[in-house]
N, C-alpha and C positions, 0 to 999 in steps of 0.2 A: 522637467523645467523648460520652455519653449527655446527653439536653438535664436530666437533674436534677443532675446534676454540673456541665452549663456556669452551670445555676440558682445553686445554690451556691457555688462562685466568684466568679462576678459582685456575690455580695452578702460571700460574708466577706473577698476582695482587699480593696477599697476601706476596709470596718474595721478590718482590723488596720491597711491602712496610715496613715490620720485617727489612729486609737489608737499608734502609733509617734508620729504628729506629734503629739499630744498630749500625751505627753510629755517630749517634747522643749521645746514651748512653755511648758506648765502642770508645772512637776515636783515645786510644790506641791498640787498641787491632790488630791484624794482620789483612790483607785484607780476607786473606785463608780461617780461622776459621770464619772471618764476615756473607759470601758466604753460607759456611755447614753450621753453624749454622739456617742460614736464607732456605736456603734450606730444612733443615729439621724440622724448626718449619713448616713452609709450606707444604707441601704434608702432614703431621701429619694433620693439622687440614683439610686441600680442601680433600686427599682421604679419613679421615671417613665422613665425610658430603655430596660427592659423595657415597660411599656407601649404606648411606640413603635417599637421592633424588633418585638415581635409581633404589631401590625398587618401589617406589610407580609414575617415569614417566609412564604415559599410552606410549603403545609403544613400549619401549624398546627395542631393537632388542638384548642386550646380557641379562645373569642373576645374581644376585649379588655376583656371585662366581667369575665372569670374573671382577669385580670390587674389589673382596678381593685381587686378584692376582697381580692388578695394582696397589690397595692400597702398599702394600706388597714388591710388588719391589719399591715406591717409599721411602717404610720408610727402605728397607736396602742400597736404594744409599745416604740416606740420615746419615745412620748410617756407610757405608765404608767410604764416605768421613770424617766423624768425627775419626774412628780408622786411615786411610790409615796417617792425617794430623799429630794425635797422636801419632803412630809409626816414622815420621818424626822427632819427639821429639820438633815440634815447642812450645809448649805450656809448659809453667815450673810445670806442676802440673804431676805427674806419670799417666800416657794415656796410654795404656788403662786400666784401672781396673775391676774385674769384674762382680761392679755394673752396670758401664755402656754399658757390650755387655748384660746386663738381662735385664737392661732397657730399650735399645734399642728392642730388640728382643719381650719384651712385650707389647710394646706400640699399632702396629698394629692389635696381636692377639686380644687384650682384647678389642680394638673398633672394629671391622669386626664384632669380636662375640655378641657383645652387642647389635650391627646394624642389624644384622640375624637373635637374640628373638627377637627385638624391632616390626621386621616387619611381623615375624611371631606371633605378636599379633594384627598389623595392614589387616589381612587374607591373608600372602600371601602362603609361600609352607606346604606341609604337619606338623603334630604335631612334629611327628619322628627327623625331621631333628629342629626341634627349641629342644628338647629333647640334641639331636647330638650337637648343639650350645651351650646350657646353658653348656655341659658335655667342652666342648673346655675352654668358657671361665672359669667355675672352676680351668682346672689346669692351667691355664694363671698366674689367680689371685694366686692358688698354688707354682707356679714357683715364680713368684715377690717376693712372702714370702718367700719364700728358698731362693734367692739371696740377700733379705734385712737380712738374721737369717748370711748368710755367711759374709756379710760383717760388720755389726757389732762384728764377733767374730775374721776379719782379718783390725790389730791396722794399717797397712795399706796405710788405703783405707779411704782420707778425709772425703768421707762424714758420719755421723752419724746419728742418728735415727732420729733425726728433720728433718735433711734435705730428708730422705730417703721417710718420713713420707710425710714432705710437697712436695714433686714429685706423690709421689701415687696422694695426694689428689688433685691437681692441672691437673694431669691426667684424674682420676674420673669425677672433677667436670664439664672440657671442654666437654667430652663427652655431661657429661648432660646436660650439657647448648644449647650443637648440635643439642640433642633432645628433647629439649622443643624446642627451634628454630624449628625446621621444622616441628612439629607438629603446632606448632600455624600459619605458613606459607601456611601449605597446610588445614588446616582444618579451621585455621580462631580463631578467640576469646571461639567461643562458646564450646573449648576443656578446655582450661585452664585459659582463661581471662586475661587478662590486666595489674592487678597486679604482676602475678608469672612471668611473658613474664617480665617484668621490670627488677622485682627483678635476672633473672639470668642472663640479660643482665651484669647487675650491678656486679653479684657477678663474672663475665669471663673481665669486668673489672679489676677489684682490683687482678685477680690471674694472669693475664698478664702482669701486672705491677711488682706485687710481683714477678714473676718469672723472669726481665729480668731485675731487681735490682738483685738477690738472683745469678745470673750468673755474673754480673759484679763482685761482691764481692768475690763470691768463685773463679774469674780467677784472683782476685788480693791480694787473700788472708788473705781478711778483714772481711770474714762473719763471727758472732757468734749468739749462742742461744740472743732467749730474744729481738732480734733488732725489727729496722720495721719490716722487711723481716717478719719474723714471725704474728706479726699484721694484713699485708695486707692480708694473705692468710687466717688468723683467720675469717678476716671479709667476703673476698670473701668467706670460706665456712658456716659459720653464713645465707648471702646470698642466696645460692643456697638450703642449708638447708629449711629454710624457702620458697620459692619458691617453692621447695619440697611439701611440707603439705597445703601452701598453693593450690597448681590446686591440692593437692589430695583432701580436703575441696570444691573447687569448680565444684569438676565431678560428684555432688551427682545427680545432676539435673539440666535441660534446658528443657525450651518450646519447645525450635527451634529443638530440637537434634533429629538425627533422632536415629532408633532402631541400624545401624550400627555405627554410630559414641558412641552409649551407648558402647559396645563392645569396642572398643576404647581407651573410659576412664578409663572403668574396667581394662585393660589391662597395659592402663600405671600406673594408680594407685597403680599396683602391682608392677610395676617397681620401681616407688618412694617412696615405702615402704620402698622394699628391700638397693637402694643408703641407703632411709636416715639412714637403722640400718646399715647397713657397713660402712658410714660419723662416726654416734657417735661413735662405737666400736674403732674406729681409732684413735678421738677423745679423748680416757677415755685410750686408747695406749700411745694416746703421755703424759696426765698429769703425767699417773701414775708413768711410769716406766723413769730408767734412761738412760742415755749409755752404765753403766756398769752392767744395770741387762738387758746385750742378751737373754740367756737366756728365761727372762719370756715374753719376745718380739715377741721372734721367736712361741713363745705356744701363745701367746694371737694375732697373725694373722695367725698361723695354723685357732684353731677356727675364726677366719671374715672368712677367707678364706670357710671353711666348710658350715660355716652357710648364707656367699651369695650365695657356689653353691648350697643350699638347696632350698634356696631363688628362685635363680632364675628359676632351675628345677618345681622347683613348679607355678612357677608364666607361664611355656612354656605350663605344664601341664593344668593349671586354662584357660589358649589362646587357646589350642585346644577345652576342653569342651565347654571356652564362643562359638566360629567358630563356631564348631556344632551345637552349640545351636539357634545360630544367625542364623545357613543358615536355619535347622528347620521352626524358626520363619518367617525367609525374605518365605520360599517356603509358608509359610501358609498364610502370610501375603496380599501376590503377588494374592494366589486363592482370597483368601477373598477379594481382592481388582476387581480382575477381575471378579467378581459376581460382584460386585457395579457398574461396567459398564456395562453391561447387562442390566442392570434395569436402569442408567442414561442415560439420555438425552444431552450424550455427543456429538458435531463434528466430524465429522468421523476423522479429522486432526489432531483435540486434541485427539482424543482417543486412536491412532495410537502410538503419545508419549508416554501417559499413558499404554499401554500395552507391548510398545516393553521395558519399565526400569520396567515393574512388570515380563517379561521376563528372562530378566538380572538377576535381585535381587532372584525370583526363584528358578536356576540353581546355581546362585553365579559364574557368570561370569562377567568380567570385558564389554563385547562388547555383546549387542542383534541387532538385525534388524529383519525388518517385514516388507513383501510383500506381495499384498494385490494383487491379479489379477482382472483383468475385468470380466465383467458379463459372456464373453463369452471364458472365461480363455484363450484368447490367447495372452493377454499381461501383463505387470505388469501397473496397473492403478495407486497403489500409495504405497510409501515405508517410512519407519521411523527408527531414527537410534539413539544408544545410548553409550555412551563413545563411539566417535569414533572422530579421531583427522582430523585435517581438509585436509590431505595427503588420511586418510583411508575415510574419508567421501566422495571426487573426484572418486576415485575408485571405490568406493558400487556404487555409483548414476553412472557412466558410464556401470558399470556392470549389473545393472537393468535395461539398455533399449536391455539388451539380449536377448535372443527368451525364451521361456519356453522348459526347455526340454536337455538347455547345459551342466546342473552337474548334474550328474547321479544321487545324495543323494536324489533328487529333484523327477526323475524320478520313485525313490524308492517311496520317500514319495505320490505321487500322484498313484503308483500302488498298496499300502499296506492302506494308510490313516493311517500312524505308525509312530513316530519319529525313525532315523535314525542319524547314525555318517558318517561322512563324512573325508578320512585322505585325507590330498595334494598331495603325492604318488598314489592317488585309478585310476586306468586305466581310460577311456574314457573322461578325462579332457583336452581339447586343452592345447599346451606349452604357449601361451599366456594368458589362463584364471589362470594357475600356476604361470605363471610371476607375475598375480597381487595377486591371495593370499600371494607371499610370501612376497610380497612387505608391504602388510599390516600384516605379520609374521603368518596368519593363520594355523598352525599346526593341529587342528584339530577342526570342528564344529560341534554340536549338531541343526542336524534340524526337526522341528515340524509342522506337516500340523493344517492348519487352517480350521481346519472341523467343520460345521454347517449344522442338518440333513441328515446330511451324503453327504455333499457335501463339494469337497478342497474350501474354498475362499482366499486360501493363502498358506505360509508358514513363522517361524519364525527361526532364526537360533542364537547359542549363542555359544562362543568363545571367551579367552584371547589369548595375544598375546605370540607368542613364544611359548604356555605352551602346554607339549605332556600328561599333569597328566591324567590320560582316564574318560572318563567320565561313573559316577555310577550310577546301578542300579534308587537310587533317586531320581539321577539327569533327567536322561530318565523317570521315572516317572511323576516326575513335570513338566519339559517339557513336559508331555501326560496331565495333567490335563490343566497345564496353554493355551496349543495349542486349547484346547476343549473349556477354556470359554471364549476366544478370539476370536474362529470363532463365538460361538453366539454372545457374545459382538458386534463385526463386522456386524454382519447378522441383531443381535435389529437396528442398527445405521445407516443397508442398508433402513433395512423399517420402522426406525422413514425418514430415511435423502428422502426413495421415498416417504412416505406421506406427508410431508414437501413439495417434488417437485411440486404433486399434487394439496397441498393448496396454491405454490406458482403458477402455471401454470393458476392456477383459479381465483386466485386475480392474474396478468397479463392480463389473458381472460378479464378481468372485466374491467382493467386502461385501456385496446386496445377500446376495445367495447366506452367507454367512450371517449376517447381519438377520435376515429370514430366520432361522432358526434357535439366533443366540438367547432367545429370552420363552419365558413363558408367558410374559405379560405383554399385551399388543400393543401398549404405546409404548413402551422400551423397545420391541421389535419395529416401531415402525420410526423412532428416532435417529437408532441407527442404519435402518436404509434409506433416511434423506442424508444423515451425516454421509453416509458410505457415497451416493450418485452426485456427489458437489465436485465440480468441476468437468460431470462429462457432460459433452456438449457445450461445454464452458459455462456452464451455468455455476451462477455467486452466489445462490442462494437456492435450496429445494424443500417441498414441506410435501407429506399426507392430508388431505381431508377424507373424512369418511362422510357417504352420503346417505342422511338418514330420508327416506320416501315418506314416510306414515307421516314426517312433521312439517315437510319441504324444506330441513335442515342443513347445512354440512358446519362439521366439525372438525378445525383444526387443531389435530394430533399431535403434529410435531411441525416443526418450523427452526433446519438449520442454515446457515451462512456462514460467509468467510470470515475470517477477523477483524475487517475493513469494514464492515458493512454491518450495521444494525438490522437488516432484516426488514419483511414489510409488515406480516402478522404473528401475532407472540401465537404460543401455542395455548388452551385449550378454548380459545374464543369459538361459542357459536353462533350464527349467523342464517337469518332467514331468506331464502336464495328467490324468493318471488318475482323479487326487487329485479335481479340481474338473469334475465333471459338467457343474453349471452352464455356465461355461466351453468344457468338451466338447461341449457344446450348439449353440455356434454357430459351429463348422466343421463339424460332422457334418449336422445340420439344415438351415445356411446360413441360418441369419434371426438378425436384432439384438437386441440385449438390450438395454432401459432399465431403472437400476433408480437406488430414492435411500435413503438412510441412515435415513429415517422413516418407509419402509416399512413395515408388520406384515409382511408375506411375504415378505423377501429370504430368498433362500435364506442356510443356515449358510457353506456351504464360502466364497461372494462375500463375504459381511459378512466373515469369515476376509482374504479377499485385497485386497478395494479398500477396506475403508473403515478407513483406518490412513493415516499422517498428514495429516491433514486430509479425506481425502476424504469425501463427502458423496453426490455424484452421479455416474455408473458407464455413458457408450453408448457399448457395442462395436456395430460393424457390420461383418459377412464382406466381404473382401477377393475379386471371385467372377469369375472367367475362364469365361465356358461353365457347366460344372459343374461346375467345378474350382478349392476351395475356396483360396485363396493364403497367406491369414491372416486378418487384421485388426485392425481403425481405432477406438482407445480413445481415446475421450472422461472427461476427469476433470474436476468442479468442486465448490469445496468447500462449496457454498450445497446445499442439500436440495431437491429436485425442481429442477434445475439444466436437465433433458433431459425435453423431450416427444414425445409420436409427429406432432409439426405439425415438428422437427425433424430426423426421418430425410429427406426429401426432399434437403436439399443436404447430409447427411451423406452419403448413398446417391452424389451425387455425387461428390463427394468420393472416397469410397471406389473407388468406379469405376478416377477416376483414378489414385489410388493401386495398384490391380491392374495398372493398365497399364502404368504404369510398375512395377511391379515386377516380368511377364513381358517388359517388355520391356531391362529389364538383369538377368536371368536369359537370353534370348535372348541378347542380345550378351556374358553373361561366358560361357555354354555357346559360342561362336565364338571368344570368344579364347582360352577353353580350349583348346576344341578346335583351334585354331590353335598353341599353347603346346604343346599335345601334339606336333601334327605336328611341330614344329621339336626338340622335346624329343627325337623317337624317331629324326629326321633324322639329327641331330648325334649320339645312342647308334649311328645307323648307320654314317656318318660311321667314328665312334670304332672299332665294330668289326670294318668293315672294313678299316682301314687300322691298326690297334695290333696291339701283338703281349706289349703286358705285360697278363696277364690281369685284374691286381691294378688298376693304370692304368684298365680295359675300365669295369670291372665296377661300381670308383670314382665314373667317369663317368654310368653307367645309377643308382646311389642317387642322385645330386645333379639328376639328371631328373629321377625321382620325388617329388621334396618340391616341394611349394608348387605343381605344376602340378597333381597326383593329390589336392592337398587334406591329404595326409600329412604330418607335421610331422618325419619322422624315416622311414630306410629303411634296412635290414640285406639282406648277401648273405652266404650260403654253398655251400658246397658238398656236395655227397652225395658218401662211400665207401661203395660198396653191400658191396666185402669186407667194410669194420669195421664197418659200422655205425654212422660217426660223421659229426658236420658239422664243417666245417670254416670257421671265421667269416674273409673275408676281407675282405669293406667293406663299407663303412658310413658314414651321412652322416645331421645333425642340424642340425635351425633351430639361426640363431643365439643363444642365448642359454640352450640346452637341454642337457645334457650329460652324456648318463647313465652310470653309473658300471660298468655292466656291458662294457660295451663299448671296447676297447682299439687303439690303432693298431698292432696285429700278429698274426698269424695264430694263432689258438687253435681246438681241437678237444677235442671235448666228443662223450657217446654222445648218440643219435637220441633213447632211448626217457627219456631227462631232460627232454626237453621233449615233452608228448604231444600236441599241438596239429600241430607241425611233422612227428610220425610220423603223424599223420592226413594230414596233407595230402601226404606220401612212400608212403604204403598207395594213396590215393585216388586222385592223380594229378589232386587237384582242389581250387582255393583252400577256404581256411579263414579265417573271419570271426566275429567273438564279440569282444563287449564282455569286456575280464576282474573285471569282477561279475557276467557270466553263472552260472548255480547249475551248470553243468555242467564251469566249464573249472576243472583243477584246483588244491589248494590251493596245494600247492608252487607249478607254475605264476603261479596270481596273484601269489603274494607276492616272486616276480626281479622278475613285470611292475611292480610294486606299487612297487618299490624302484626302479625308474629312473624314477618317475610312465608310464608307458604304463597308458593307460584304454583303447584299443580298438587291434586289433590284425586285418592281414588278409596271410594267408599266400600266397604264389603258386607253386607248384612249376615248375621248370628243366625243362621237356622238351624230349627230343629224340626221335622215333620210338619216344613212349612211356617214353619212358628218363630215366630221374630224375639229374641230374642235381646239382641244389641248390634252394636258398629262395630268393624274394622276397621278404624281409617289410617291410609298410609298419607304421609306430606313430602313435597321433596322444595326446595328452593333453587330450582331450575323449575325455565318456563320450558318442562318437556313432558311429553305424555306418557303415561305408565305401558308397559309394554305386554301385547301378550304372556310372555313368561312371568311378569310381574302378576299380571289376572291373574295367572295357574298358579301359581303360589301363592300368594293371598288367600284364595279359593279356599289352598287348603290349610292354613292359617285358621282360614275363618271358621270353618272345621273342625279344628280342631280345640277353637276359643268356644264354640259353641255346645263343642261336648265338652267342654271342663264348667261353664256357665249351668248346663242342666243336672251334671253327672254332681257339682255343689252343690244346688238346689237339692238335689236327692237326698243327698248326704245332710243335708240338712233336715231335712224331712224327716229321716230318718233315724240323723239325733235327735230332733226335739221329740219324736215318739218313744227312742228310748229313754231320756228323759223326763217323761212325761207320765204321771201316773194315770194308769185306763180307768180308773173308776174316778178321779174326780176331774182331771186334768189339767193339776196341776204338778209340779215338781212332783217326782219321787228323792227316795233319800238316797242316793247318791246324786243326783244332781241337786239339790238342796246342801249339799257337804264342799260339792262342788264352788256354788253360790257362798256357800262362807268361808273355804278357803278362800277365793279373791276376798271376799270384803276385810279378808284378816289381811292380806297381801297388801290391798291399795290402802288400807288405816296405818300402814305400817309407812310405806311409802311419804304418805300425804298430810301423814299427822292426822289427830281426831277422832272422836269415838262412832261407835255405832250398838245398836243392842242386837238382843236375843231373847225372841221370843220362845218359850217350848210350850207348846197345848196339848190337853188331855182333854178327851170328853168324858162325865162324869158318867156311870154308867152305862157306858156302852155294854160293858156285856148282858146287862138287861133286858136293852134293846131286840138285839142277837135271839138271846133265850128264851125272851116271852116272845116277841115277835119276827122271827125269823131275822136269817141276814139279807133278807132283801130292805125290809126297814133299817139293818141297816146298816144296809148303802146309803141308802134315800137319809141316813142322818148325817154319811158322812159328805156327801154332794151336797146338804145344806150348810153344815161347817166351812165347807171350799168356799160359795158363792157365801159366807157372809165374811170370813176372812177375805175375801177379793175385796169387798166392796168397803170394808173401814182400815185396807193399808192405800199407799201410794203405789203410783204404778214400779218408780224403782226402789219399792223394796220385794222381797224374794218371799213367795208363798210354796210349799212343798209339805210333804208328807212325807213323815217322818218314819210311822213305820203305824202297822194295829189304827189304833183310835189319836194317834199322837200326831202334830202336826207343830215343823218348826216355822218359823217369821226371822227373817234377815231386815229390821227395819236400818237401811242407811244414815249413816250422819246425826242418829239418834242420842243423845242421853238418855241417863237415868228415869229424869224426869218427866222427857219426854216418852218411852219406853210404857212408862205407868200410865199416861194418859192414854198411849191405842192401849191398851190390857183394859185399862175403865171400860173408853168405849167397844171394846171388843164384846166385854162379858155384858153392855147394858145390851149392846140389841142382842147379844143371846137370847138374855132374859125377854124380849120379845118375838124371840125366833120361833116357833112350831113345828114339831112334821107334825101332817096330816096322818093318820091311819083308818081308814075308814071313818067311821065315826069319833075316832079319839084325835086328839090332840097333844101330841107328848110333848113335853117341855124340851129345851136345850139348854144343858146347864156346861161349863167348861170351867177348868182350871191351867192356870196360867203359870209358869216360872219365867223369872226373868234374869239376864247375865247382859253385862255391860262389859264392852272392850274398851281401855284395858284396863276398868277398873278394878274387878271381876277378875280376869284374867286374860292371858292374853294369846292362847292355844286355842282349837278347837274343839280339842278334846276338855279342855279347863274348863272354855265357856260351856258345852255343853252341860257336862256335869254339875256346875253352879247354877245353869238355868234349872235341869234337874232334880236338884235337889231345891231349888224352888218349887216348883212346881211336886211335889211331894209333899214339902210344907202345906203348899195349898191343900192337897188331898186330905191330909193328916186334920187341918183344918175345917174341913166338913167341904170341901169341896166349892166351885163356885168365885172360886177366886182369887186373889193374882201374888203373887210372893218375892219378894228377892230373898235368896236364902242363905243365910249368915249375917256374919261379921266381914265387910271388903278386906280387914287387915289378918281375918283371922283366913281368909280363903286364898289368899297370897303361898300359905301351906297347905298344900291340899290334904282333907280331911280321909279320915277309915271312910266311914261313913259314904261319904259323896262319891270319892273314888271305887268305893265297893257297889253304889248303887248303879254307877253308870257301865260297870263290869257285867252287873247282869243285864242290864237292857239289853247292852250288847250282845251276849248273849240270846237274850230272846227275840230279840231281830235278825238275829242269824237263823235262827230255825226253834219255830216254836214247836217242833218236838221236846228241842231242847231246854226248854224253857218246864215246860210241864214235867219234864224228867226230873230237873234240877229241883219243880217245887216239892217233888213224891221223894227223892232225898234226902229234902233238908226235915219232911216231916217225919221218915221212917229214923233217920239218923237217930237224931234229937228224940224220938222216943224211947227207942232203943238205951239211949246215952243216959236216958232219966230208966229208964228199966232198971238199968247197971249202974246207977248212982253217984253217976260221975260229975264231977266238981262244975261249978258254975262259969267258970272259964272257958271248961271243957263242951259245956253243953253250946256256949255260945260260938265257940272254935265251929262243931260241927254244924251249926243251924249255917256258919258262911260259909263253911265249905260244902254243903248241898250246894248250896246257893252257885259257888263259883268254881265247883270242879271241874266243871264241862267247858269254861269258859274258851281252854288256847285250842276249843275249835271255831274259836272266830277266823283262824289261821287254817282252816281246812275246807279246800275247796267245797264249793257246794256240790258238784257233779259227783261228789264221793259221801258228802251226806248224805244227800235225796237218790241215791241211785238205789233204782228198784230192786237192781237183784245182787248178792253175794257179792264179794268183794274178792279182790283179788290177793295177791298175797304183798303185792306191790303198794296199790291202796291198802293193803290193812295195815302196813306199815307204816305210809301217810298218816293216816287215821289216830294207828297210837302214839305220833307224834303232838296229838294235843296232850297229855299228861303234860309237857316238857311243857308247853307254851305257859299251861295253867301256870304251874309250876313259877316261870318265869315271869309272870304277871303279877301274880299276887304277893313275892317273895320281895316285889316293889316296894309294897306298900307297908307303915309300918305296923308296928303290934300286930304280926299276923306269923308269929313261928308256928302257932300250933293251925294254926288253919293252913299254913303250907305245906307243913309234914303230909297231914290228912290228907291235901290234896297229889302231891306227889304221889302218897303207897298205895292209892281207892285201888289200881287195876295191879297189884301184889299177888302174890299166889302162897300160899304156905309153904307149897314144898317150892319155894327159889325160882317159878318159871315163868313168874308173871312178869309184867314190865313198868317203870324204864329203868329199874337200878337192880334189877332180882335180887332181890331181897329177902331170907325166907324164916316161919319161927316167928320169935317174940321180937328179930329183929328189925319186924314191921313195927311199925308205932300204932300203939291199939284204935286210935282213933281211923288211922288211916283201914284196921281190921274192920272195925266197925262201917268205917264206908265205902269196901269190899262188897258187904252184904247188901246194906242197901242198895248200892247201885248195881248189882245182880239181881236182887231182886226186883228193879224197878224196870231194869230191863230187859227181863220173865218177862215179866205179865203186864206188858203195855205192845201193842201193836210195832212192828218195823214194816220197812218200805220195803222189806224186802223177806219178813216171812210173819205170821199171826204169832201172837203172846200167846204162853201158855195158859194150861187151867192152872185154878188153888192147885189140886193135888200134883201133878205135874212138877210144877214150881218148887212144892216143898218136898216132892221126887228130889230135884235135880242139888237144891241145898245138901239135905241129908248125905248122898254120893259125894258133895265135894269137900267134904270134910276130910280134914285130914292133909287135902291135894289142894282145895281152891282156900280153904274155909279155916279159920281157926278154931278147930275141931271142939274146943269148950266153950265158944261161942256161937254154935250153931244152933242148938237145944232153945237156949235162953233166947233166940233173935225167933226161932220156928215158932213159940210159946207169946212171946206178942205179938206174931201175925194175926195167933187166933185168936189174939182178945182182937183182936182192934176187929178180926173178917167178926166175930161174934159178937161185936157192941157191949161185948163186955165189959162194966167199968176198969179203967185200970190208974195205977196211979198218975196223973198229970201233971208235971212240973212247969209253973206256969214261967211264961217264958219273958226273956226283958222288953221292953219296947226299943222300940229302934234309937230311938233319940240314945238309951244309954247304951244303947252297942258301940257308943263314937269313943266313947271314954273305955271299955272294956280291955283292959287288959289282956 
């Protein structure tokens, strides 16, 4: 709030309040008189209080005499209003009277004089003025008493001695109360305590009430002595008196009071004593004298005035003595305190605050300021101020930024190293500086150097606002002493600070050293180093940047700040440095950089770069390993010129340790990356070597590329040179990144749609780029950016310089892939190429293994696997499919008549017919010999019959040309439908085989669905048997020939022996199935050209057990099972597998043993030639009683002779195969 506004409010506020109070108490009084009285009372109290406050308010532009003039003017205005009103004759009381005029003239003189005297006691103007003020007060009091004497003689005056004394007491008490209240407000309860203040306020209230009542009664003519007004004044007077004495007693001692406050207390105690003495004397006069004793009252009043004048004069002299003594004591205490500060371990900031207060105390001025220069003396390093207002403080801080030498007095001090006095009108001071000095109220200033060992460390200055009192020699000497002591204190503080800084720097270096080896992670190491470097050289923020010379980028790795500063740049930021040439010079020229925001030569790029977020000082030091720059150590401060060249030593040591930390972390990271790459390559190699699925192998390669190579995503595509297309096979991306372009399935697209990929295929070389490069195809850039891809590296997959595909690495950062990533990607691409080539080779071998060499269609194993796949798919998805089992009619005739080459030609023609008659999704395979198996996907029985009909029709139109002959082609087809006829492979083939057999039995050249589906749900004897027979035939062609001969011989011998029909049927079936267990015997053993070893022999002997188990599960074949289970038993019990002997061997088993042995001896085997007929007969005879039943040997040989000589023998007509199904 402006000062004029405060003054106006201080006057108008009380005036309005008193006016309202008068309206309430004096409703009959004329309004003009009310306004006059209100103004009178308001300005009287306001002017008095204003004078007192003005003498103590720091920075006041006026002197107490100006306030005194203002107070007198206000009082005179009120008096004039009262007088003019009285002259107008409005008041019924005779007016004006001499008492009124004297009363009005006395009040301002007394009030202001008392205030000035009090001000002298508070350390204000010199003592001579205080003495003069006391004389003025004494004259004013004497004039008042004279007026009172005249008033008592003049019988026309209505004021008597009582009213005069009451008015005098009221005015005096008012002044005293204002004094006590002001002291309490300025100094607090340490001066007078709360109890005196409360009593003083009570007395003021009582006097005010008494005055209002008195005015009302006096104006109405109702005032008489001894009324309640007197009681009110007396109570108020007693309260004030008590307050004065309590204040006197309470000022004896206080532990928190300063020496200056003790001086104030002593002087205020003297004033209180003078007031108390005057008040008691006035009270004695009031009680002893009557109104008629006017002469005695005058004498008493004169004595009181003289006593008061003497007392006040003594108080002024005592105040002067106390002030001088206090100043000397203050100076001595300041010097002692400064000496103490020299030896103390006080920080520089706290020391300056202490010294500036000591300087003001030593010289006895209200304001003091200290400026400490930098070590090079070029500018002000720090400053401290004492007693300044906010306005003065702002101006002083602005002036502290001036260059050294702006003030002439400062130049004199630097030259002479002695104190000097600077006047505001001194030549050599610029007008702007003079304006600032006048705004602060600096009339004159005592400037003294801060000396230490002959060096000026700074200056201090003392002054008082608007004070032109010359500085005494004692003041100058005191300034010289305190400046020397302060200089030594600052010098010692600097030494201590240097020692502490050195210790702190060593501790920081230790922390940095520990941080550099605290972790194996480079980011953690650099964060720890930046945190450890905080505070070094005054750094409030510290960061470490890494320099990427290949991409001209700077990466902010760590950024640590003090708690109350958010810092400048967040960690993880990467930026192009080409736009900041000054910063670029640090990395290229490898030299440190020190900048301050107030320096005139700060480059604009650095000003925009650093001086944000309240950053004002920057120190950048390159991180060097040999001649290589790895990055920079950055230090920041919010203070201008916080860093200097002297700080480069410690910063260099920290930078060196940081560089070692970076280098070590990089080497370790490189080692770990190399190990990880080797592990990834090993894993990929193992996957490539052991895997067969190209998709899973390439996915393993893509997964290995992500993370290890620094890539965030990898894609592998296969290239088809014939069509010029790429096929997406596998991809892998880091968690949280899901590009929309890549899907979990194979898709193909033209190679020319991706120019970069086409370039890699064409050049057989890697292609790396950033998507924002100028030479990137716009459409390709748009595709990459859609998936947030910013950096790309494409590697061709090459085998013998033939491109098989592409391996592409992706990143979301605009950072090119480095050489290490390139090398690793090349290794991965080589592994991926090997995987593709291997899988293709395996696929070719697999296809060859699954393909029949003669016909080019699937072989027996592959077509059965296709059938299993169809069954699994049908079970999972539902729906039918059909199986066709085909056989070429009279194929043996082709071979026997025209040779095997013609037979092969017939097989190839049949294959071509099948391929042309079925769909691409259907499977065609060679089941064995002249049999083919066709799996019709999704075909019902009706669909299968249509296909079979079409095949038969095509076969009728097909002929095989052999020379001039045109051989017809005829097929028989059996049909089975899943799940209508069967639900597993064996049953489906058996069912189709039954249909094939039925077609052949019907004459061939037709297709049949065998039997009733309901009947086929429980497998029939014949169908199962025929399936087993054909299984044996497909396993080993010799076994089929052998089984046919055994069947023929066994049935013939059984007929010779006149066995029952069911026994003959059992022999017929057993002959076909006795070696069916050889299905479980490895082909390597069955077809071994040499003799078998013992282990192989033991495995071969197990076929009997397998045969028995296989046949045992077929219903109605008990006799057959017995014959099969014992056909290798011997009569002497040394056979296998049961080891029974003699008649314990079933008859059918003994017959089967003779037939099996004769067939084996009379046929060539891979490991021996067959025996001659005679040798075979001799072998059988020798085995009688040992291997064979002796009773059966001769009948058996007789039957053989009959067969050999083709003599007619009794032939038993065998039952038809259809009848065998129900045979018991």
